[in-house]
N, C-alpha and C positions, 0 to 999 in steps of 0.2 A: 504494500500500500504506500501511500504518500505520492506526491506529485511526480517524483522521479523514480518511483518504485524501488527505492533503496531500503525502506524499512520493512521489517518482516514480523508477522504475527504467527505464533505457533500454538496449537492446542496444548502441547505439553508445557512449553515455557511461559508464554504470555497468559494463557487462560487456565493454567494449573490443572489441566485434565478435567476441568469442571465446566467447560463451555466450548463454543466454537468461534472461530475468527470471522469477523465481518469484513466487508470490503474496505472499510475505513481504518482497519487495524484494531477496532474495539472488540470486546468479547461479548457474545450472547450467552449468558450463563444457563446451564441446565437447571431443571427444577431442583430446589433445595440449596442453591448457591446464589450468591450475589456479590456485588462489588465490581470495581473496574476490571479486576483481574480474576473474578470468580473465586476468590480466596476466603470468602466469609460464608459460613453456614447460615442459611436463612433465605427467605423468599419462597413463597409457596409452601409446600410441606417441608419441614426442616430436613428430612432425610428422604431419599428416594427408595423405592422398592420396599423390601421388608427390613430395612435397617433403622435403628434408632440409637439414641444416646447423644450426648453433646458432640461427639466426634463422628457420628453416623457410622460407628464401627461394630455395633452389636446387632446380631440378626435375630429376628423373630419369625418363626415359620408356623404355619397352620399345623403341619404334621408333628413337629417336635415340641415347640413351645406350648401350643394350645391343644395338644393331644387329639387333633382332628375334631375337636369339639367347639371350635370358635374361630375367630379371625384375629389377626394381629392389629393392634392399634398403634398409633404414632409413637406412643411412649414405651412400646415393647410389651404392654399388657395384652391379655386376651379378652375379647368380647364373646361370650358364649351365646 
């Protein structure tokens, strides 16, 4: 991007693997991430998929966590 095409945006470097690069070099953050470089948890659901916790690193699954008797909630608890 940039007028002379000398600046570069990368998913890994610029957007921290939490967003995609736009034509102007900015990042479009995936659900659950925000900030200019998609480096802050937040925006939409705090975590994507079946993940929860402040770091979005703990998993909740219907089969294991909820014993197939409910669904995972955003905080890692089960709703029966």
